[in-house]
C-alpha positions, 0 to 999 in steps of 0.5 A: 499499499505505502509502495503504491501511495508512493508512486501516486505522489511521484506521477500525479505532477506528471499527469498534471503536465500531460493534461495542461499540455493538452489543454494547449495543443491544436486540437480539432475545433468540432464546436460549429459555433467557432468560426475557426472551425473549418466547417463552422457555417458562421464567420466574422467581420472587424474593422476599423474607423477613422477619419479621412483627413490626414492623420488619420484619427479614431472615430468612436460611437459610429453606428456600424450596420450589417445590413443582410441580419439588420445586426448594429454595433457602435464603434469603440473609443479605437474605432474597432468594430466586430460581428462575430457568428455571422454567415458568409452571404455578401451584404452590405457595411454601412456607417453613421455619425452625426459629424460625418457623411454617411458612406458604405462598404460591400462585403464579398467573402469568397470563402473568407472566415474573417475579413476585416474594414478599414473605413474613413469617413468624411468630415461633414462642414460645420456651420462656426459663424452667420450673420445677416443683416440690412444696411441703409445708406442715407445719400444727398439730397434725400435719397437711400440704398439698400442693402442685405448681408451675408457673412458665414464662418465655415469649416470643413476637418477635409477641407473639401468644400466646392461653394456656400450658397445663400437660398431663400425658397419664400423669395424665389432667389440662390446666390453664391457667397465669395471666399474672403481670405482676409476675414475667412468669412464666405460673403455676399451683398446683396440688393433689392434687385438680388432679393427679387424684392422692391423694398428690403423690407419685403425680407423681414422674416424670410428664411435665408438657408445656408447650404454647402456643397463639397467636391464630392456633391453632397449638399448639406444644409448648416442654418437658417438666418434671415433679416431681424429689422431695416432701420430706415431712420438717420443720424442727423450731424450737426457739427462739423460740416462744411469744411469747417476749420477744426483741431487735429483732434476735432469733437463730431456731434449729432442730433439725439437720436430715439428710433424706439429701439437699442443701438449703439453707434460707430464713427468713420472719418475718411481722407477727402481724395478719391479713392476715399480712405478710410483714416479712422475709425471707432464702434461700440459708442453709447446709443445715448451719446451726441458726440465723440472726440477722435482719439489722435490728431489728424493730419493737415487735410480736408476730410469728411465723417459719417456715423453710423447706429447699430441695432441688436441685430447687426442691422445698420443704418448709415449717415449722409457725409459731412465735411471739415478741414484740419489746418495748422490755423486752427489753434489760433484761429478757433473754429471757422466756418467756410461758405461754399463760394469760398471753399470748394467741395473735392468730392461728391460724396454719392 
């Protein structure tokens, strides 16, 4: 008995080692649900989803649908996905994500047990900023001109924007916007003739759609805006005007302006030359103000200035221009009005 127990103690580790080696050997795979079983009716479909832009980045939370069985899964944090235990029937694999264009891949098994798919998705354009507002420009003697201004900032991770255009079904117009390399906005100034209206007031409340087409012909509606007000009222200047002599840093004055809604003011000073050039400007002046002093000396010469009012929606109205002169005599003479007969106008403003 003792000899038998001794033999058992010696042989026990050997039996355990043989059992472990048996587990690790490439035994026949007879389980019909094991995809590695050469006789299994099932296969596996796996892959990864990344951005089309370089360097390729993993895209998580992409919805992937195996159309044959209507199975769907989501890609993980590394963009990986896998369908197990599916039958090797050729079919479509669909990919969708809110920030990317949907895409598909047709799978052909051709007696393969495992297929790996590498899908690159093209990002959709995004609307970063949008401005749509009206401009009323007051001209001599008592005329007005009207414009609708559109400025749109669009980003695209793959840089494949073909065109951006503004469309209004209600007014039946469609206008392409031009890219401004300085501002990086797509822009367009529209007249009432471009808008198919007799008055800019007819555009108030109309929906202006911002559409983007990429180089593959895909179209995206990025946003909708519109004009909320047209400011017909004019801010009236008081002094200086009529080529009045002023100090090098003049104080510009206008009448109290109360259109019935909140506004702010902006001022532009132009050199009186052809073409006129803006030499000084400011904005965000309180709507309660009636004067503002230029904060840096202007060189001797002739100038004209205009004052803008702007509401909370960026709609604007520009005053008629008024002229003044900065002269070396100003400090000694004070402010002097020069008559039209003694001082010719250098430029016909409008």
